[in-house]
N, C-alpha and C positions, 0 to 999 in steps of 0.2 A: 504494500500500500504506500502510495506517495501522497504528499499533501503540500499545497502552496497556500500561503496567506498573503493577502494584499490589503493594505490599509489606505484609508482616505479619511479626511475630516471635513466637517462643515459646521457652521455656526447657525443656530436657530433657536427661537423661543417656542415655548408651548405652555399651555395651562390644561392639565388633565383633570378629569372628573374622578373623584374617589368617593365611593358610597353616595353618589348623587351630588356631591359638593365640588364645585369647580375651584381649583387652587389658584393662587395668584400667578399671573403671567410671569414667566422667568426664562432666562436664556441659558444655553449650554454650548460648549464647544464639543460637539458630538464626534466621537472617533468610531469609525466603522471598520471592522475587520471581516473580510470575506475569505472563506476557506474553500479551496478546490481540492477534490480528492479523486484518486483513480488507482487502479491496480497495475496498470502497465504504462509504459512511456511510448511516445511515438517514435518514428524512425530516426528523429534527430536527438533522441534522448530527453525529450521534454514531456512533462505532463501537459503543459500548455504554455503559451507565450504570456509572460507577465503583463506585457503592454496591452494585450487584448482585454484582460480582466481590469487593469487599471483604467482604461478608457471607458469601459462600460460602467464601472463603479462611479467614476467621476461624473459621468453624464447623469446617472440616477441621483446622486447626491446634489448636483447643481440645482435641481428642482427645489431643494429645501434650503439651500445656502442663503443666509441673511433674510430669512422669512419668519413668520409666525406659522408653525406647522398647522395650527387650527384653521388656517385660511387656505391651505394648499391641499388639493386632492391627493390621496383619499382621506386625509385627516380633517377635511372640512365637514366630513360626515361620520367620522369615527374618532374615538378617543386616541390622541397622539401619545400613547405610552411608549416607553422604550421597547417593550415587547412587541407592540404592533408595528413600530418603525422597523424593527429587525425582521418581522414576518413579511412586511411589504417589500423590503429590500431583497431578502433571500428569494422570494417568489419572482420579483421583477428581474433580478440578475439571472436566475435560472432560465426564465423564459427567453431572455436575450442571448445567453451564452451556451446553454446546454446543447443546442443543435450543432454548434461549432466545436464543442469540446468532445463530442462523441467520436469514437467509442472508448477513448482512453480515460476521460475524466468527466466530472460533473460538479456543479455547485453543491457543496455539502452544507454550509451554514453561513450565517452572518451574525456577528456579535456587534452590538451597539453599546458604547460606553458613553453615558451622558455626564458623568462626573467621576473623579477618581474613586475607585472602589465600588462603583454602581454600574453594572453592565447587565444586559439581557441578550440572549441568543435565540435564534430560530433555526431549526434544522430541517432539512429535506429528508423525507423517509425513503427507505428502500433504494434500489438501484435501477 
């Protein structure tokens, strides 16, 4: 098994609902770590090209950079928790990259850190 991790960062604010109460709007410097996994390498000895993943992750994160997540789809209609940000990014990254990564690799997970010591991850199931 091989694994690559690619990181990207963006700054954004959010106000999440907890037990029906909306917290005060506040900002974070979000750190996103995408993990790509696979059992075999391609003919060049690569799981995948880092640049391909970096580019896709940067595009996805650019949508959120310097915004209030509550105003940006899909978080304009769902609670912008770190868990749901991670879920959105892992699904969007997989949709964008998995066809290009096959058969050697796939998007495995995305971890979102919104503050030091506070992170959430979303994983793709199966292969």
